[in-house]
C-alpha positions in Angstrom: 23.7 -68.9 29.1 24.9 -66.1 26.7 23.9 -68.3 23.5 20.2 -69.4 24.8 19.7 -65.7 24.4 21.8 -65.7 21.3 19.6 -68.0 19.7 16.4 -67.1 21.7 16.5 -63.1 20.1 17.8 -64.6 16.9 14.2 -66.6 16.8 12.0 -63.6 18.1 13.9 -62.0 15.5 12.7 -64.1 12.8 9.3 -64.8 13.8 8.6 -60.8 14.3 10.0 -60.6 10.0 8.2 -63.5 9.2 4.7 -62.1 10.9 4.4 -59.4 8.0 2.1 -60.8 5.1 5.6 -61.0 3.4 9.1 -59.7 3.8 10.3 -56.9 2.2 13.4 -57.3 0.2 13.0 -54.2 -2.1 12.1 -50.6 -2.0 10.5 -48.8 -4.4 12.6 -46.2 -6.8 12.5 -45.5 -10.2 13.8 -48.7 -11.9 11.1 -50.7 -10.2 8.2 -48.4 -11.4 9.3 -49.5 -14.4 9.4 -52.7 -14.1 5.6 -52.7 -12.7 4.5 -50.6 -15.6 5.9 -53.4 -18.3 4.5 -55.7 -16.5 1.4 -53.6 -16.4 1.7 -53.7 -20.2 2.9 -57.0 -20.8 2.1 -59.2 -17.5 -1.3 -57.8 -16.5 -4.3 -60.4 -18.0 -7.8 -59.7 -17.8 -7.9 -63.5 -16.2 -5.7 -62.3 -13.5 -8.2 -63.1 -10.8 -9.9 -65.6 -12.4 -7.5 -68.1 -13.1 -3.9 -69.5 -12.2 -2.0 -68.3 -8.8 -4.4 -65.5 -8.0 -7.4 -67.1 -9.4 -10.7 -66.2 -7.0 -10.1 -63.3 -5.9 -13.0 -60.7 -5.7 -12.6 -57.5 -6.8 -14.5 -54.4 -8.2 -13.1 -51.3 -10.1 -11.4 -49.8 -6.9 -10.1 -53.4 -6.0 -8.6 -54.0 -9.3 -6.1 -51.0 -9.0 -5.0 -51.4 -5.6 -4.7 -55.2 -6.2 -2.0 -55.1 -9.6 0.1 -52.6 -7.3 -0.4 -55.4 -4.3 0.3 -58.3 -5.9 3.0 -56.9 -7.7 4.2 -55.6 -4.7 4.2 -59.2 -3.3 5.7 -61.1 -6.1 8.6 -58.9 -5.8 9.1 -57.9 -2.4 7.8 -54.9 -2.5 6.6 -52.4 0.6 2.6 -52.1 0.1 1.5 -48.9 1.8 -1.6 -47.2 1.6 -3.5 -44.6 4.3 -6.6 -46.8 6.0 -9.5 -45.1 4.6 -11.2 -45.3 7.7 -9.0 -43.4 9.5 -9.7 -39.7 9.2 -13.3 -39.9 8.6 -15.3 -42.6 11.5 -14.3 -43.0 15.1 -12.7 -46.1 15.6 -16.5 -47.7 17.4 -18.6 -46.4 14.8 -16.3 -48.1 11.9 -16.4 -51.6 13.9 -20.2 -51.4 13.9 -20.2 -50.9 10.0 -17.4 -53.5 9.8 -18.0 -57.1 9.2 -17.9 -58.6 12.2 -15.1 -60.9 13.4 -15.0 -61.6 17.2 -11.9 -60.9 17.7 -10.8 -57.5 18.4 -7.5 -58.0 17.2 -8.7 -58.2 13.6 -7.7 -55.5 11.3 -11.4 -55.1 10.5 -11.6 -54.2 14.1 -7.8 -51.7 14.4 -8.2 -48.8 12.3 -5.1 -47.8 12.0 -3.3 -44.5 10.1 -1.6 -46.6 7.4 -2.2 -49.8 5.9 0.8 -52.0 5.2 2.0 -55.2 4.0 3.8 -55.1 7.6 1.1 -55.4 9.4 1.2 -58.7 11.8 -2.3 -59.4 12.0 -2.0 -62.6 10.0 1.3 -64.1 11.8 -0.2 -67.5 12.6 -1.6 -68.5 8.9 0.7 -70.0 5.8 2.2 -67.3 3.3 -0.3 -67.9 0.5 -2.9 -67.6 3.4 -1.7 -64.3 4.3 -1.7 -62.8 1.5 -4.8 -64.1 0.4 -6.5 -62.7 3.8 -4.2 -59.5 3.7 -5.6 -58.8 0.3 -9.6 -59.7 0.9 -8.6 -57.3 4.0 -7.9 -54.0 1.6 -11.0 -55.0 -1.0 -13.2 -54.4 1.5 -12.1 -51.4 3.1 -10.4 -49.4 0.2 -12.9 -47.5 -2.8 -12.8 -45.0 -5.4 -12.3 -42.4 -3.0 -9.6 -43.7 -1.4 -7.9 -44.2 -4.4 -7.1 -40.3 -4.4 -5.5 -40.4 -1.1 -3.0 -43.1 -2.1 -2.3 -41.4 -5.4 -1.7 -38.0 -7.5 -1.9 -36.4 -10.4 0.4 -37.0 -12.8 1.7 -35.2 -15.6 0.5 -36.1 -19.5 3.8 -36.8 -21.4 5.0 -39.9 -22.8 8.0 -40.0 -19.1 5.3 -39.7 -16.6 1.8 -41.5 -18.2 2.5 -45.1 -18.3 0.7 -48.3 -17.9 -0.3 -48.5 -14.0 -1.9 -44.8 -14.0 -5.4 -45.3 -12.9 -7.9 -42.9 -14.1 -10.2 -42.2 -11.4 -13.3 -40.7 -10.1 -14.4 -40.3 -7.1 -18.4 -41.1 -5.4 -19.6 -38.0 -3.8 -21.3 -38.9 -0.7 -25.0 -40.0 -0.6 -27.2 -37.9 1.6 -30.2 -39.3 0.7 -29.9 -42.8 2.7 -26.8 -42.5 4.5 -23.3 -42.2 3.8 -20.9 -44.8 2.5 -19.4 -46.1 5.8 -16.2 -45.4 4.1 -16.1 -42.5 2.1 -18.1 -39.3 3.4 -16.1 -36.7 2.1 -17.0 -34.1 -0.5 -14.9 -34.6 -3.3 -16.2 -31.7 -5.1 -16.2 -32.1 -8.9 -19.3 -32.3 -11.1 -19.4 -36.2 -11.8 -21.4 -38.2 -9.3 -20.5 -41.7 -8.9 -17.2 -43.6 -8.7 -15.2 -45.3 -10.9 -11.8 -46.2 -11.5 -9.6 -48.4 -14.6 -6.2 -49.2 -15.4 -3.9 -48.0 -18.0 -2.3 -51.3 -20.0 -0.8 -49.3 -23.2 -0.8 -46.3 -25.9 -1.1 -47.1 -28.9 1.1 -45.1 -31.4 -1.5 -43.2 -32.5 -2.1 -41.7 -29.0 -5.6 -44.3 -28.2 -5.0 -45.1 -24.6 -6.0 -48.8 -23.2 -7.5 -49.5 -20.0 -8.6 -52.5 -18.4 -11.8 -52.2 -15.4 -13.9 -54.3 -13.1 -17.3 -53.0 -11.6 -19.6 -53.6 -8.8 -20.6 -56.0 -6.9 -16.8 -56.7 -6.2 -17.1 -60.9 -7.8 -15.0 -63.3 -9.2 -14.5 -61.5 -13.1 -12.5 -61.0 -15.7 -10.7 -58.1 -16.4 -13.0 -55.7 -19.1 -10.8 -53.9 -21.9 -11.7 -50.4 -23.1 -10.5 -46.9 -25.0 -12.8 -44.8 -23.5 -11.4 -42.3 -20.9 -14.3 -41.9 -17.6 -14.4 -38.2 -16.3 -13.8 -35.1 -17.6 -10.5 -33.4 -15.1 -11.1 -31.9 -12.3 -9.3 -30.9 -9.5 -11.6 -32.7 -6.9 -13.4 -35.0 -9.4 -12.0 -37.4 -11.8 -8.3 -37.5 -13.5 -5.2 -39.8 -14.3 -3.5 -40.3 -10.9 -0.2 -42.2 -10.4 0.7 -44.9 -7.3 1.9 -42.9 -4.5 5.8 -44.5 -2.8 5.7 -45.3 0.8 8.0 -42.3 1.8 5.5 -39.9 -0.7 2.9 -40.3 2.6 5.4 -37.7 4.1 5.0 -35.0 1.4 2.9 -32.6 -0.4 1.4 -34.0 -3.4 2.9 -31.3 -5.5 6.8 -32.0 -4.0 6.4 -35.9 -6.0 8.4 -36.5 -8.8 5.7 -36.5 -12.3 2.7 -34.8 -10.3 1.4 -32.3 -12.6 -2.1 -30.5 -13.0 -2.0 -29.4 -16.7 -4.9 -31.9 -17.3 -7.2 -29.5 -16.0 -6.6 -27.3 -18.0 -7.4 -28.9 -21.4 -10.1 -27.4 -23.3 -12.3 -29.5 -25.8 -13.1 -32.8 -26.6 -10.8 -33.9 -23.4 -10.3 -37.5 -24.8 -9.5 -35.9 -28.2 -7.1 -33.2 -26.8 -5.1 -36.5 -24.8 -5.0 -38.7 -27.7 -3.6 -35.7 -30.2 -1.0 -34.9 -26.9 0.5 -38.7 -27.1 -0.5 -39.1 -30.8 2.8 -40.2 -33.4 0.6 -41.4 -35.7 -2.8 -40.6 -37.0 -6.1 -42.6 -36.6 -8.0 -42.3 -39.1 -12.0 -41.5 -39.0 -13.3 -44.6 -40.2 -11.0 -46.1 -37.5 -12.2 -44.0 -34.7 -16.0 -44.3 -35.5 -15.5 -48.2 -35.4 -13.7 -48.0 -32.4 -16.3 -46.0 -30.6 -19.2 -47.7 -32.2 -17.8 -51.3 -30.5 -17.1 -49.3 -27.0 -21.1 -48.7 -27.2 -21.5 -52.3 -27.9 -19.3 -53.5 -25.5 -21.0 -51.3 -22.5 -24.5 -52.4 -23.8 -23.5 -56.1 -23.7 -22.0 -56.2 -20.4 -24.9 -54.5 -18.9 -26.8 -57.9 -19.3 -25.5 -59.7 -17.1 -25.2 -56.8 -14.3 -29.1 -56.6 -14.3 -29.8 -60.4 -14.5 -27.7 -60.5 -11.2 -29.5 -58.1 -9.5 -32.6 -59.4 -9.9 -31.2 -63.0 -9.3 -30.1 -60.9 -5.7 -33.6 -59.1 -5.8 -35.0 -62.9 -6.0 -32.7 -63.9 -3.0 -34.1 -61.2 -0.5 -37.6 -61.3 -1.1 -40.4 -58.4 -1.8 -38.3 -55.8 0.5 -36.2 -52.8 -1.1 -32.4 -53.4 -0.9 -30.8 -51.2 1.2 -27.9 -48.2 0.4 -25.3 -51.1 0.1 -27.4 -53.4 -2.1 -28.4 -50.5 -3.9 -24.9 -49.3 -4.6 -24.1 -52.6 -6.0 -26.3 -53.7 -8.3 -27.9 -50.1 -9.4 -26.6 -48.9 -12.7 -27.0 -44.9 -12.8 -22.5 -45.0 -13.6 -22.8 -47.8 -16.4 -25.9 -46.1 -18.6 -23.7 -42.9 -18.0 -21.1 -44.2 -18.9 -23.0 -45.8 -22.1 -24.6 -42.4 -22.7 -21.2 -40.8 -22.8 -19.6 -43.1 -25.0 -22.6 -42.6 -27.4 -22.6 -38.9 -27.2 -18.7 -39.5 -28.5 -20.0 -41.4 -31.2 -22.6 -38.7 -32.4 -19.8 -36.1 -31.9 -17.2 -37.9 -33.6 -19.3 -38.5 -36.9 -21.2 -35.5 -37.4 -19.3 -33.0 -35.0 -22.4 -32.1 -32.8 -23.8 -32.7 -29.6 -26.2 -35.5 -29.1 -29.9 -33.3 -28.6 -32.2 -35.9 -29.0 -33.1 -40.1 -29.4 -33.4 -39.7 -32.9 -29.8 -38.3 -33.5 -28.9 -42.0 -32.7 -29.8 -43.2 -36.1 -27.0 -40.8 -37.6 -25.0 -43.7 -36.0 -26.9 -46.6 -36.0 -24.5 -48.2 -39.3 -22.0 -47.8 -37.1 -23.4 -49.4 -33.8 -24.7 -52.0 -36.3 -21.7 -53.0 -37.7 -20.1 -53.4 -34.8 -22.5 -55.7 -32.8 -25.7 -56.3 -34.5 -28.3 -57.3 -31.9 -27.7 -58.4 -28.5 -30.0 -60.6 -26.3 -30.8 -59.1 -23.3 -33.5 -61.2 -22.1 -34.0 -64.6 -22.9 -35.6 -64.8 -26.7 -35.1 -61.2 -26.8 -33.1 -59.2 -29.1 -32.1 -55.4 -29.2 -29.4 -53.6 -31.3 -27.2 -51.0 -29.5 -29.3 -48.5 -31.4 -32.4 -49.0 -30.4 -31.2 -49.5 -27.0 -29.4 -46.1 -27.0 -32.7 -44.5 -28.1 -34.7 -46.2 -25.0 -32.0 -45.0 -22.7 -31.8 -41.2 -24.1 -35.7 -40.7 -23.5 -35.5 -41.9 -20.0 -37.4 -45.4 -20.6 -34.7 -47.4 -19.2 -34.3 -47.8 -15.7 -31.0 -48.2 -13.3 -33.0 -49.1 -10.5 -32.1 -52.9 -9.2 -35.2 -53.0 -7.2 -37.4 -52.7 -10.7 -37.6 -56.4 -13.2 -35.6 -56.7 -15.9 -38.5 -55.9 -18.4 -38.4 -52.1 -16.6 -34.4 -52.3 -16.5 -34.4 -52.4 -20.4 -37.3 -50.2 -21.1 -39.4 -52.8 -22.2 -42.1 -52.1 -19.2 -42.6 -48.6 -17.3 -41.2 -49.0 -13.6 -43.9 -49.9 -10.9 -44.3 -48.0 -8.1 -42.7 -49.8 -5.2 -42.1 -47.4 -2.9 -38.1 -48.3 -3.0 -35.5 -45.5 -1.9 -34.1 -44.2 -4.6 -29.9 -43.6 -3.3 -29.0 -41.6 -6.1 
């Protein structure tokens, strides 16, 4: 009888262990953080969520940051723990209405907890790989650029703590005109207006930081490289941030190793100052102008499929206006703002003057033309990055996904559609 009870206890124990999304074999420490950074630097590829073992995983910018941490934890038997971003702001009943309907009240979509972790037992009936896929999709559905600020802390700007795996994060401010984002309602302050995040993957000897990033809406897509930052730091706005380990959630951020706020005090052009802080060699003026022109070109080219996808989606919903979630996924105010910022940085680097007029683009047109020439933005229509930049600065380009592509690119004036502009 005792032997039977012992066997039963052992089977129950094994079942409870296997019920986690994956088995925890190690715990996060400095050595594992170093391995994580090495993997980000050498193992994270642009096609990680398109091809291979993790191919077919949809992601947007915030998802891609979370997913790199999650994948590494999964591969190495480390715990993955984040705050449930639904917990503090919304009553359970309201969240249930806003989340996908699963028909299962024991689904993680219908159960709001303080923390989300790889120890969750919602998927114990599934095979390990399917268990992982369901978990990563769930995480992607609930996290966002704002929740990232609960799961990371501002990091010191030195080579000891600033390393691959750092996230450049910009929170989304709440949208009052059309109702809140269902997960992230708190006003985070700061001067930035739209959320985004991207992953630091390496730093050149000349101090240039390289990132990988995704975008909205969540899709199966390549991660895109860039060397441009996305924010001017602010305690409640954008900042460079690093991941909390599970035990860090019990501590004030100020007590986490590597915590630092000097980034909020840097004067002058932030990207220039950060580059100088990390530089071991100097980037020449021509190298920098070529790099910055290439960034503008890349962002204009990346806008092409985004506008096309928006118009295809608009066709699928007929004449009705997009709701908040659809508008948020397919509009481009943040993307267009980043193009303006990249262009302004290029002009300032070339002329030591701020960009004040669309005609100022002429001063950097040669660099843009050398970097990319003409870009086909609509079938049979091509435009240089310089000419598009002039249209953008003149207010002739529309970020509204309800408008047709010709309007989105400045070929036509906006039509009076009567659709709500959420931001």
